[in-house]
Residue, then its C-alpha position, 0 to 999 in steps of 0.5 A: m579690499p573688494s570695496t576698493r576694487l569695486a570703486l576703481l572698476c566703476a571709475a574705469l567704466a564711467a570713463f566710457v560715458l560722455v554727456g554734453g561733452a563732459l564726463v557724467a558725475p553725480w553733481g557735475g562740477a566741471q565747467p560745461a563745454p559748448a555743445a549742441p543746444l540740448v545734447d551732444a550728438g558726437p560720435r560714440r566711443e567703443p566699447d559702449p553699445p547703443r545702450a551705454r549706461p554705466r553711471h546709472a547705479e553709481a550717479v543716482p542714489p537709490v530711491a527709498s521704497p519698501v521692498a517685499v520679502d522675496e519680491a521678484l524683480s519684475a514685480r518690483v519694477d511693475r509696482l514702482a511704475r504703477s505708482d503715482d510718484p514720479v520718483a518711483a517711476f524713475a526708480a523703475y526706469r533705472l532698474v530696467t536700464d541697469c539690466l540693459w547695461a549689464r546685458d549689453h556689457a557682459e561680453w566686454l566685461a568678460s574680456h576686459v575685467e579680471p575674473a576676481d573682480r567680475a563678481l563685484l559687477p552686475t551680471p545679466q542674471g542678477a540685474c535682469g532677473d525676470i524683467a519682462s520685454d514689455q517692461i523694457q519697452s516701457r522704460l522711456r515712458w517712465l523716464e519722461r514722466a519722471a523728467a517732466a516732474g523734475v526728478h533729479h538726474a532724469a533730464t540728463a538721462m533723457s538727453r543721454e537716451g536720445p529720442d529713440g532710446l538708442g543713445l546719441v550717435a553722430e548720424a542722428d540729426l537731433a537739430g532736425p525738424q523730426f526731433a523738434d517735439w523731443r527737443q521741446r520735451l527735453a527743454a521742459a524737463y530741464d526747466a522742471g529740474v530747475r524748479t526742483c533744485d536739480p544741479e544737473s538741470l541748472e548746469q545745463r541751463m547755465a551752459a545754454f544761456d552762456g553760449g546761446l545754445g538753442v536759446e538767445q544768449d543771456r549772460a545775466r541769466a546764465l550767471s543766475y543759473w550758475v549761482a543757483y547750481v552752486d547753492c543746490r549742490r551745497r543744499f544736497g551736501a555735494p563737495a565744494l567746487a574748486p575755485a577754478d570751477g566755481d569762482g572762475v566761472a562766475l568771474r568769466m560770465g560776470s566780466a561781460l556784465g556791469a556791477g549792477q547786473v552781476d548783483a541782480a543776477t546773483a540775487a536772482g540765482h540765490r532766490l531761484a535755489r531758495e524757492a526750488r522745491p525738491l520732490p519728496g524722496d528725491s535727492 
């Protein structure tokens, strides 16, 4: 069936994209591996070009926004970008980024995907339409606006883009002083995501405090973020974690704490998720 082939193709393409040392997934789920304080600047793997984003359309649910009949793609991007809604700004970013991905992967797809299956994947013509160069140049500005507001998946996308939108490469010294401002904005984006119950942001904060990556190690705080992460996954109907990925992580972090600390951290995590307020239209 075409839908089955499309799912298999998307799964295969997704295997080429890494974020923070783990495969990008709609809600995370695997225990995060130790990485750089905010991002993993490890070497890229071929065939990903500098802008490698095969998971955007799959991992991020489309934003519900009215589309005018016969609305040109550039007009839709412009309408979303001009909106005061940060969720719409992220939708504009995704449309332009999907165009870049289709354009950058066209040659690779032609060489590695069966002709019968290519029709199931985006083409530069279909994904780019009449998107203009100035819209491509503005996409990171829309992304940062969305990330600063806590739009779900935006902080992860900001991390994946890197400070210049070219992706993360081994040669980039992201811990250097020249990127200090970007690292600060990225940390603020993760904190904004925590306040909107974004599981990806909660998972990143848990990993940071668990391993002392860019912050002072605090296992109690890490456990609170983990509890909130599990709660927020459940809040949005994500599949339950396997015991090894759920209870196992909590037990590992809790083993370094006293019983009272575990209880307090668990209660704080539940409260953090309960008080989080997702943005209207976000998911």
